[in-house]
C-alpha positions as CSV (number, residue, x, y, z in Angstrom):
1,M,0.0,0.0,0.0
2,S,1.3,3.4,-0.9
3,K,0.1,6.9,0.0
4,F,1.4,10.1,-1.8
5,F,1.2,13.4,0.0
6,R,1.0,16.9,-1.6
7,S,4.4,17.7,0.0
8,G,6.0,15.0,-2.2
9,A,6.3,12.5,0.6
10,V,5.5,8.9,-0.1
11,E,4.6,6.4,2.6
12,A,4.7,2.8,1.6
13,V,3.8,-0.2,3.7
14,A,4.3,-3.9,3.2
15,S,3.2,-6.5,5.7
16,L,3.7,-10.2,6.5
17,S,0.9,-12.7,6.1
18,S,-1.0,-13.3,9.2
19,G,0.8,-15.6,11.5
20,D,4.1,-15.5,9.5
21,Q,7.0,-15.4,11.9
22,R,9.8,-15.1,9.4
23,L,11.2,-12.1,7.5
24,I,13.6,-12.8,4.6
25,L,16.5,-10.4,4.3
26,P,16.9,-10.7,0.5
27,H,13.2,-10.1,0.0
28,I,13.3,-7.0,2.2
29,E,16.4,-5.7,0.5
30,A,14.9,-6.2,-2.9
31,M,11.7,-4.4,-2.0
32,V,13.6,-1.5,-0.5
33,V,15.8,-1.2,-3.6
34,K,13.0,-1.6,-6.2
35,Y,10.4,0.6,-4.6
36,S,12.8,3.4,-3.5
37,R,13.9,3.8,-7.1
38,S,10.3,3.4,-8.4
39,Y,9.0,6.1,-6.2
40,A,11.9,8.5,-7.0
41,V,11.2,8.0,-10.7
42,S,7.5,8.6,-10.2
43,L,8.0,11.7,-8.1
44,Q,10.3,13.2,-10.8
45,R,7.6,12.5,-13.4
46,F,5.2,14.6,-11.3
47,G,7.8,17.5,-11.2
48,V,9.3,16.7,-7.8
49,E,13.1,16.9,-8.0
50,P,15.7,15.3,-5.7
51,P,17.1,15.2,-3.1
52,F,14.8,12.5,-1.7
53,A,15.2,10.9,1.7
54,V,14.5,7.2,2.1
55,L,13.7,5.9,5.5
56,A,12.9,2.3,6.3
57,S,11.6,0.6,9.4
58,L,10.4,-2.8,10.6
59,V,7.5,-2.5,12.9
60,D,5.7,-5.1,15.1
61,V,8.5,-7.6,14.7
62,K,9.5,-8.6,18.2
63,G,10.1,-12.3,18.4
64,K,10.0,-12.8,14.6
65,Q,13.0,-14.4,12.8
66,L,15.0,-12.3,10.3
67,L,16.5,-14.9,7.9
68,Q,19.9,-14.1,6.4
69,G,19.0,-15.8,3.2
70,V,16.4,-18.0,1.6
71,P,14.5,-20.6,3.8
72,N,16.0,-24.1,3.9
73,D,19.4,-22.9,2.7
74,P,22.0,-24.4,5.1
75,R,24.5,-21.6,4.5
76,F,22.3,-19.0,6.1
77,R,21.0,-18.5,9.7
78,S,18.5,-16.3,11.3
79,A,18.3,-13.8,14.1
80,V,15.4,-13.4,16.4
81,L,14.4,-9.8,16.6
82,N,14.3,-8.5,20.2
83,N,12.7,-5.1,19.6
84,D,9.2,-4.3,18.4
85,Q,10.5,-1.6,16.0
86,Y,13.7,-1.1,14.1
87,H,14.4,2.3,12.4
88,F,17.2,2.1,9.9
89,I,19.7,4.7,8.7
90,E,18.4,7.4,6.3
91,T,19.6,7.4,2.7
92,I,19.5,10.6,0.6
93,F,19.0,10.2,-3.2
94,E,20.9,13.2,-4.6
95,N,19.8,12.0,-8.0
96,I,17.4,9.5,-9.5
97,P,19.0,6.0,-9.6
98,S,19.5,4.9,-13.2
99,D,18.7,1.2,-12.4
100,A,18.4,-1.2,-9.5
101,N,22.2,-1.5,-9.1
102,D,22.6,2.3,-8.8
103,A,19.7,2.4,-6.3
104,A,21.3,-0.3,-4.2
105,K,24.7,1.4,-4.2
106,Q,23.0,4.6,-3.0
107,L,21.1,2.6,-0.4
108,R,24.2,0.6,0.7
109,A,24.2,2.0,4.3
110,T,20.5,1.2,4.8
111,L,20.9,-2.3,3.3
112,D,23.9,-2.9,5.6
113,H,21.8,-1.8,8.5
114,F,19.1,-4.4,7.6
115,A,21.9,-7.0,7.4
116,N,23.2,-6.0,10.8
117,A,19.7,-6.7,12.3
118,A,20.0,-10.2,10.7
119,G,23.3,-10.8,12.5
120,L,25.5,-10.0,9.4
121,P,28.3,-7.4,9.3
122,S,27.1,-6.1,6.0
123,S,24.7,-6.9,3.1
124,P,25.9,-10.1,1.5
125,Y,24.6,-9.1,-1.9
126,F,27.3,-6.7,-2.9
127,D,30.5,-7.9,-4.6
128,E,34.0,-6.7,-3.9
129,S,33.5,-4.0,-6.6
130,G,30.4,-2.6,-4.8
131,N,27.9,-3.9,-7.3
132,Y,24.7,-5.3,-6.1
133,H,23.9,-8.9,-7.0
134,L,20.6,-10.2,-5.7
135,Q,19.1,-13.1,-7.5
136,G,16.4,-12.4,-10.1
137,Q,13.7,-14.1,-8.1
138,W,13.9,-11.3,-5.4
139,R,13.8,-8.3,-7.8
């Protein structure tokens, strides 16, 4: 669900299915990257120019698992979230991201912050050159 305000602000909300106790890091990252860029492009089409602030939060998540990767993949573990709310670092888009990789690069600090909540030191979906590589199923 998305709500656009006359001020140019966009509020977007995604929720888990009722009773679902697992959040999946690559899914969350992919949504943040995809929709941050999409909303920035849409705002520009309506005459709103950057800079844009991107703020992301997890709400009502105490006791839920944040999976580091896809379910049933033995390489990844999960972290149980101890807080009800997590508010992640703000990212400023100084320009409209040209594609998903550019959006992810600009969102790197936010994505790393999500990974920290999952017990990882940084997002595992960036290569050594700083390019974002999340499998197609998540984009």
